[in-house]
Backbone as CSV, one residue per row, in Angstrom:
resi,resn,N_x,N_y,N_z,CA_x,CA_y,CA_z,C_x,C_y,C_z
1,UNK,30.040,123.012,93.220,30.101,122.690,91.833,28.740,121.791,91.512
2,UNK,28.703,121.693,90.354,27.720,120.344,89.608,28.382,119.991,88.692
3,UNK,28.292,118.741,88.488,28.699,118.264,87.069,27.188,117.129,86.640
4,UNK,27.101,117.412,85.454,25.918,116.835,84.541,26.670,115.698,83.756
5,UNK,26.441,114.691,83.579,27.182,113.674,83.038,26.145,112.970,82.123
6,UNK,26.780,113.345,80.962,25.969,112.465,79.689,26.835,111.003,79.735
7,UNK,25.783,109.775,80.125,26.078,108.797,80.337,26.263,107.708,79.345
8,UNK,26.869,108.329,78.379,26.614,107.201,76.884,28.207,107.916,76.365
9,UNK,29.043,106.752,75.709,30.065,106.951,74.761,29.868,106.748,73.480
10,UNK,28.502,107.100,73.142,28.071,106.897,72.112,28.245,108.205,71.312
11,UNK,28.520,108.250,70.170,28.835,109.759,69.426,27.583,110.315,69.040
12,UNK,27.430,111.677,68.978,26.052,112.135,68.704,24.823,111.646,69.204
13,UNK,25.038,111.390,70.759,24.163,110.823,71.408,22.578,111.992,71.918
14,UNK,21.563,111.257,71.880,20.559,111.961,72.251,20.490,112.064,73.442
15,UNK,21.195,111.195,74.497,21.403,111.647,75.530,22.194,113.049,76.079
16,UNK,23.136,113.094,75.012,23.981,114.731,75.273,22.726,115.852,75.180
17,UNK,21.986,115.498,73.846,20.990,116.604,73.952,19.931,117.022,75.355
18,UNK,19.813,116.155,75.992,19.107,116.310,77.399,19.960,116.668,78.465
19,UNK,21.530,116.431,78.379,22.453,116.738,79.122,22.550,118.243,79.071
20,UNK,22.606,118.651,77.897,22.551,120.354,77.601,21.715,120.833,78.258
21,UNK,20.306,120.171,77.734,19.273,121.085,78.178,19.203,121.047,79.881
22,UNK,19.726,120.249,80.502,19.493,120.004,81.954,20.331,121.057,82.424
23,UNK,21.775,121.178,81.844,22.799,122.166,82.355,22.462,123.524,82.222
24,UNK,21.375,123.896,81.000,20.919,124.947,80.715,19.981,125.521,81.896
25,UNK,19.178,124.355,82.129,18.044,124.573,83.506,18.623,124.795,84.594
26,UNK,20.062,124.157,85.128,20.384,124.156,86.099,21.027,125.805,86.364
27,UNK,21.758,126.194,85.123,22.496,127.434,85.169,21.528,128.532,85.077
28,UNK,20.358,128.302,84.748,19.149,129.541,84.856,18.699,129.751,86.395
29,UNK,18.959,128.904,87.280,18.646,128.965,88.748,19.523,128.947,89.721
30,UNK,20.839,128.809,89.174,22.136,128.916,90.260,23.293,129.559,90.172
31,UNK,23.855,130.236,90.638,25.058,131.199,90.315,26.549,130.093,90.753
32,UNK,26.039,128.868,91.115,26.957,127.713,90.945,27.905,127.147,89.689
33,UNK,29.100,127.069,89.694,29.676,126.310,88.348,28.730,124.905,87.862
34,UNK,28.636,124.947,86.728,27.845,123.761,86.313,28.650,123.257,85.059
35,UNK,29.120,121.921,85.041,30.128,121.173,84.168,29.238,120.202,83.629
36,UNK,29.396,120.239,82.050,28.817,118.915,81.368,30.113,118.196,81.145
37,UNK,30.052,116.693,81.539,31.001,115.680,81.391,30.457,114.954,80.224
38,UNK,30.945,114.941,78.941,29.911,113.838,78.327,31.023,112.911,77.927
39,UNK,30.510,111.409,77.841,31.593,110.453,78.053,31.613,110.093,76.583
40,UNK,31.086,110.715,75.691,31.178,110.532,74.055,32.712,111.464,73.858
41,UNK,32.981,112.365,74.746,33.988,113.149,74.497,35.238,112.749,75.031
42,UNK,35.586,112.088,75.923,36.439,111.620,76.835,37.388,110.686,75.773
43,UNK,38.441,110.620,76.273,39.697,109.810,76.035,39.427,108.210,76.547
44,UNK,39.528,107.190,75.952,39.200,106.006,76.538,40.505,105.066,77.092
45,UNK,42.085,105.811,76.634,42.930,105.266,76.673,43.391,104.334,78.428
46,UNK,42.376,104.895,79.218,42.426,104.088,80.663,41.582,102.764,80.672
47,UNK,41.042,102.640,79.696,40.237,101.177,79.706,41.514,99.886,79.393
48,UNK,41.916,99.432,80.412,43.399,98.349,80.178,43.173,97.552,81.397
49,UNK,43.942,96.383,81.274,44.026,95.197,82.503,44.572,95.946,83.692
50,UNK,45.126,96.813,83.747,46.017,97.532,84.993,45.229,98.739,85.617
51,UNK,43.968,99.191,84.817,43.050,100.289,85.431,42.634,100.276,86.582
52,UNK,42.677,98.839,87.580,42.294,98.741,88.677,43.444,98.964,89.899
53,UNK,44.239,99.478,89.349,45.625,99.617,90.128,45.789,101.203,90.190
54,UNK,46.258,101.710,91.271,46.765,103.077,91.647,47.647,103.392,90.440
55,UNK,48.795,102.715,90.489,49.713,103.213,89.583,49.491,102.488,88.148
56,UNK,48.446,102.129,87.633,47.958,101.777,86.404,46.939,102.711,85.986
57,UNK,46.626,104.010,86.669,45.803,105.080,86.235,46.456,106.183,85.355
58,UNK,45.872,106.002,84.121,46.092,106.934,82.820,45.972,108.429,83.230
59,UNK,46.877,109.434,83.017,46.727,110.581,83.209,45.178,111.372,82.772
60,UNK,44.791,110.947,81.852,43.640,111.435,81.128,42.581,111.084,82.063
61,UNK,42.626,109.932,82.789,41.448,109.752,83.476,41.588,110.635,84.877
62,UNK,42.789,110.582,85.498,43.180,111.369,86.648,42.532,112.928,86.567
63,UNK,42.897,113.408,85.145,42.354,114.748,84.690,40.863,114.833,84.610
64,UNK,40.183,113.964,84.194,38.713,113.919,84.489,38.004,113.988,86.186
65,UNK,39.074,113.171,86.800,38.408,112.782,88.079,38.251,114.281,88.850
66,UNK,39.909,114.872,88.639,40.040,116.132,89.101,39.448,117.346,88.950
67,UNK,38.989,117.306,87.691,38.614,118.408,86.899,36.702,118.187,87.360
68,UNK,36.490,116.947,87.188,34.664,116.713,87.246,34.014,116.144,88.274
69,UNK,34.932,115.492,88.967,34.181,114.263,89.870,34.586,114.849,91.599
70,UNK,35.899,114.987,91.605,36.237,115.631,93.030,35.896,116.911,93.312
71,UNK,35.783,118.040,92.584,35.386,118.783,93.323,33.785,119.256,93.056
72,UNK,33.093,118.475,92.467,31.650,118.429,92.688,31.027,117.740,93.662
73,UNK,29.968,118.803,94.230,29.159,118.534,95.455,27.904,117.754,95.003
74,UNK,27.383,118.039,93.811,26.426,117.275,93.020,26.490,116.812,92.068
75,UNK,26.113,115.950,91.470,25.782,115.379,90.397,24.572,115.047,89.617
76,UNK,24.274,115.245,88.371,22.982,114.896,87.554,23.602,113.757,86.590
77,UNK,23.206,112.543,86.723,23.491,111.260,85.648,22.259,111.279,84.809
78,UNK,22.682,111.570,83.362,21.505,111.016,82.613,22.083,110.058,81.780
79,UNK,21.033,108.920,81.758,21.546,107.628,81.311,20.785,107.055,80.169
80,UNK,20.861,106.775,78.991,19.823,106.186,78.169,19.915,104.742,78.601
81,UNK,18.827,104.062,78.113,18.344,102.758,78.542,19.263,101.690,77.223
82,UNK,20.004,100.964,77.941,21.059,100.148,77.006,20.486,98.901,77.389
83,UNK,19.830,97.891,76.740,19.614,96.333,76.951,18.706,96.451,78.295
84,UNK,18.031,97.215,78.740,17.070,97.023,79.912,18.210,97.569,81.181
85,UNK,19.206,98.359,81.035,20.140,99.052,82.086,20.316,100.145,81.593
86,UNK,21.614,100.515,81.909,22.440,101.566,81.996,23.491,101.421,80.909
87,UNK,24.239,102.418,80.504,25.168,102.023,79.459,26.717,101.464,80.152
88,UNK,27.376,100.630,79.484,28.645,100.095,80.365,29.599,101.063,80.459
89,UNK,29.829,101.944,79.701,30.713,103.278,79.449,30.635,104.119,80.790
90,UNK,29.346,104.316,81.286,29.093,104.592,82.543,29.560,103.783,83.776
91,UNK,29.264,102.649,83.798,29.644,101.881,84.795,31.251,101.852,84.766
92,UNK,31.722,101.700,83.680,33.554,101.453,83.500,33.839,102.596,84.121
93,UNK,33.317,104.051,83.868,33.819,105.324,84.143,33.719,105.413,85.687
94,UNK,32.904,104.929,86.480,32.595,104.886,87.886,33.326,104.059,88.409
95,UNK,33.800,102.686,88.090,34.516,101.765,88.361,35.798,102.383,88.658
96,UNK,36.150,102.972,87.315,37.786,103.429,87.173,38.052,104.735,88.542
97,UNK,37.024,105.735,88.566,37.225,106.474,89.438,37.218,106.477,90.816
98,UNK,36.830,104.689,91.139,36.818,104.423,92.668,38.396,103.805,92.990
99,UNK,38.915,104.014,92.011,40.307,103.288,92.286,41.230,104.464,92.890
100,UNK,41.371,105.465,92.586,41.842,106.527,93.326,41.345,107.709,93.882
101,UNK,41.456,108.273,95.097,40.768,109.378,95.718,39.157,108.487,95.665
102,UNK,39.068,107.544,96.365,37.494,106.805,96.219,36.589,107.820,97.272
103,UNK,36.843,108.329,98.290,36.264,109.232,99.232,35.834,110.596,98.756
104,UNK,36.837,111.315,98.450,36.700,112.492,97.834,35.972,112.872,96.116
105,UNK,35.754,111.290,95.610,35.103,111.446,94.677,33.364,111.145,94.764
106,UNK,33.322,110.379,95.799,31.902,110.166,96.020,31.237,110.199,97.486
107,UNK,32.075,109.856,98.152,31.468,109.814,99.784,30.319,111.240,100.120
108,UNK,29.363,110.919,100.216,28.349,111.975,100.945,27.842,113.038,99.803
109,UNK,28.138,112.798,98.364,27.840,113.584,97.439,26.375,113.342,97.130
110,UNK,25.602,114.265,96.401,24.049,114.286,96.076,24.288,113.908,94.458
111,UNK,23.206,112.939,94.081,22.805,112.755,92.892,21.414,112.922,92.031
112,UNK,20.981,113.452,90.697,19.644,113.062,90.379,19.944,112.174,89.296
113,UNK,19.100,111.377,89.092,19.043,110.439,88.102,18.143,110.789,87.008
114,UNK,18.392,110.513,85.745,17.297,111.041,84.626,17.621,109.831,83.442
115,UNK,16.518,108.972,83.601,16.665,108.063,82.594,15.867,108.657,80.952
116,UNK,16.568,108.437,80.127,15.860,108.479,79.056,15.598,106.919,77.950
117,UNK,14.820,106.896,77.246,14.674,105.995,76.330,13.812,106.167,75.017
118,UNK,13.636,105.378,74.093,12.725,105.507,73.012,11.490,104.909,73.607
119,UNK,11.606,103.963,74.126,9.985,103.244,74.655,9.413,103.804,75.572
120,UNK,8.577,102.976,76.481,8.036,103.311,77.575,8.348,103.703,78.894
121,UNK,9.293,102.970,79.176,9.750,102.946,80.707,10.627,104.082,81.006
122,UNK,10.998,104.719,80.419,12.418,105.853,80.527,13.350,105.428,81.469
123,UNK,13.768,103.963,81.135,15.306,103.705,81.872,14.864,103.568,83.279
124,UNK,13.803,103.173,83.722,13.603,102.988,84.945,14.552,101.736,85.521
125,UNK,14.764,100.593,85.294,15.547,99.605,85.295,16.884,100.227,85.801
126,UNK,17.186,100.776,84.732,18.614,101.228,84.714,19.004,102.194,85.672
127,UNK,18.179,102.893,85.901,18.076,104.072,87.271,17.934,103.287,88.515
128,UNK,17.392,102.446,88.590,17.403,101.546,89.733,18.676,100.921,89.773
129,UNK,19.128,100.543,89.051,20.642,99.582,89.165,21.751,100.908,89.362
130,UNK,21.608,101.940,88.714,22.731,103.195,88.877,22.539,103.710,90.194
131,UNK,21.615,103.794,90.885,21.097,104.235,92.193,21.899,103.175,93.130
132,UNK,21.621,101.861,93.140,22.026,100.845,93.969,23.779,101.175,93.875
133,UNK,24.436,101.358,92.868,26.012,101.601,92.621,26.148,102.701,93.391
134,UNK,25.583,103.870,93.014,25.930,105.121,93.647,25.707,105.126,95.117
135,UNK,24.609,104.372,95.838,24.385,104.241,97.267,25.815,103.551,97.852
136,UNK,26.299,102.725,96.969,27.382,101.676,97.406,28.816,102.479,97.594
137,UNK,28.843,103.555,96.423,30.007,104.191,97.003,29.969,105.482,97.631
138,UNK,28.514,105.590,98.161,28.729,106.677,99.435,27.676,107.824,99.038
139,UNK,27.030,107.869,97.507,26.264,108.740,97.238,24.827,108.782,97.948
140,UNK,24.342,110.019,97.837,22.765,110.136,98.233,22.129,110.403,97.036
141,UNK,21.030,109.535,96.543,20.530,109.976,95.377,19.140,110.471,95.747
142,UNK,18.814,111.414,94.702,17.496,111.868,95.013,16.301,111.039,94.698
143,UNK,15.196,111.068,95.653,14.719,110.210,95.581,13.792,110.409,94.429
144,UNK,13.643,111.499,93.731,12.945,111.944,92.667,13.513,111.480,91.279
145,UNK,13.527,109.835,90.827,14.214,109.933,89.584,13.115,110.272,88.439
146,UNK,13.680,110.497,87.482,13.015,111.049,86.307,13.333,110.339,84.921
147,UNK,12.009,109.444,84.748,12.133,108.842,83.618,11.520,109.543,82.353
148,UNK,12.408,109.280,81.107,11.881,110.397,80.334,11.474,109.233,78.873
149,UNK,10.333,108.962,78.806,9.966,107.855,77.714,10.027,108.477,76.215
150,UNK,10.005,107.848,75.533,9.754,108.222,73.861,10.121,109.215,73.519
151,UNK,11.576,109.586,73.471,12.326,110.704,73.252,12.235,111.200,71.927
152,UNK,11.860,110.084,71.030,11.339,110.552,69.690,10.516,111.768,69.311
153,UNK,9.362,111.485,70.120,8.454,112.856,70.138,8.811,114.026,70.762
154,UNK,10.126,113.978,71.644,10.587,115.274,72.400,11.319,115.941,71.548
155,UNK,12.406,115.497,71.159,13.287,116.244,70.173,12.637,116.747,69.034
156,UNK,13.278,118.199,68.887,12.937,118.688,67.486,13.695,118.304,66.334
157,UNK,13.527,118.637,65.085,14.403,118.332,64.175,15.864,118.459,64.127
158,UNK,16.182,119.614,65.018,17.724,119.664,64.887,18.109,119.037,66.574
159,UNK,17.187,117.946,66.926,17.573,117.215,68.115,17.628,117.824,68.976
160,UNK,17.171,119.041,69.275,17.302,119.828,70.837,15.807,119.497,71.558
161,UNK,16.080,119.452,72.900,14.449,119.123,73.791,13.778,120.276,73.468
162,UNK,12.636,119.871,72.597,11.527,121.251,72.456,10.062,120.826,73.405
163,UNK,10.128,119.844,73.855,8.406,119.261,74.502,8.670,120.100,75.913
164,UNK,7.612,121.220,75.774,7.713,122.067,76.876,7.232,121.413,78.107
165,UNK,6.287,120.086,78.187,5.766,119.651,79.882,7.362,118.589,79.859
166,UNK,8.127,118.107,79.368,9.277,117.424,79.471,10.334,118.449,80.352
167,UNK,10.297,119.556,79.676,11.347,120.660,80.057,10.870,121.407,81.650
168,UNK,9.734,121.113,81.757,8.956,121.565,83.145,9.573,120.542,83.991
169,UNK,9.425,119.264,83.567,9.476,118.402,84.956,11.198,118.150,85.060
170,UNK,11.885,118.441,83.742,13.228,118.670,83.937,13.370,119.728,84.819
171,UNK,13.129,120.588,84.846,13.267,121.788,85.590,12.897,121.323,86.846
172,UNK,11.615,120.853,87.363,11.458,120.669,88.718,12.501,119.864,89.373
173,UNK,12.975,118.662,88.478,13.897,118.046,89.439,15.168,118.773,89.519
174,UNK,15.578,119.620,88.580,16.893,120.129,88.661,16.447,121.381,90.029
175,UNK,15.445,121.757,90.092,15.292,122.532,91.468,15.475,121.881,92.561
176,UNK,15.071,120.862,92.491,14.761,119.630,93.597,16.385,119.628,94.140
177,UNK,17.156,119.238,92.974,18.720,118.843,93.218,19.219,120.093,93.699
178,UNK,18.950,121.126,93.392,19.633,122.427,93.792,19.585,122.773,95.500
179,UNK,18.056,122.265,95.754,17.682,122.446,97.180,18.147,121.292,97.923
180,UNK,18.550,120.321,97.323,18.915,118.746,98.021,20.110,118.890,99.014
């Protein structure tokens, strides 16, 4: 199974549009199950002072971890640039998942990183930071990190990824993830 993570809890995010497109590209080239985990759609009742204790984990987080994280062999993390990094919601989610079933959630699994930004750098710094965190928890990160810049020019009026060049580089990376 492959889990594609839209790494922001911002409602109606542009990141989610890129994550949906990435899922479609993966599904076009594999018979593996591909699941989309949009952080904007998950409950956040697990964010509390006792979240770092095993008996303090909320059922909603356990269900997400069991459905999207533990069974996945590979991940694609799409993260928008927030203040020169990646969203705190994604870091918080990874931290929460590290409390229970640490090794089955992360150890030896493979991940592709896609950074998106309205500016010029495509969240390069955020992807470097996220890569370091994923390496720390035992994940192997695909060397081809994909920065996508100036997303306002890439999305059409309906908010869908419409730029053919961008879709081609996304597809190239998705194929690399499948072979990884």
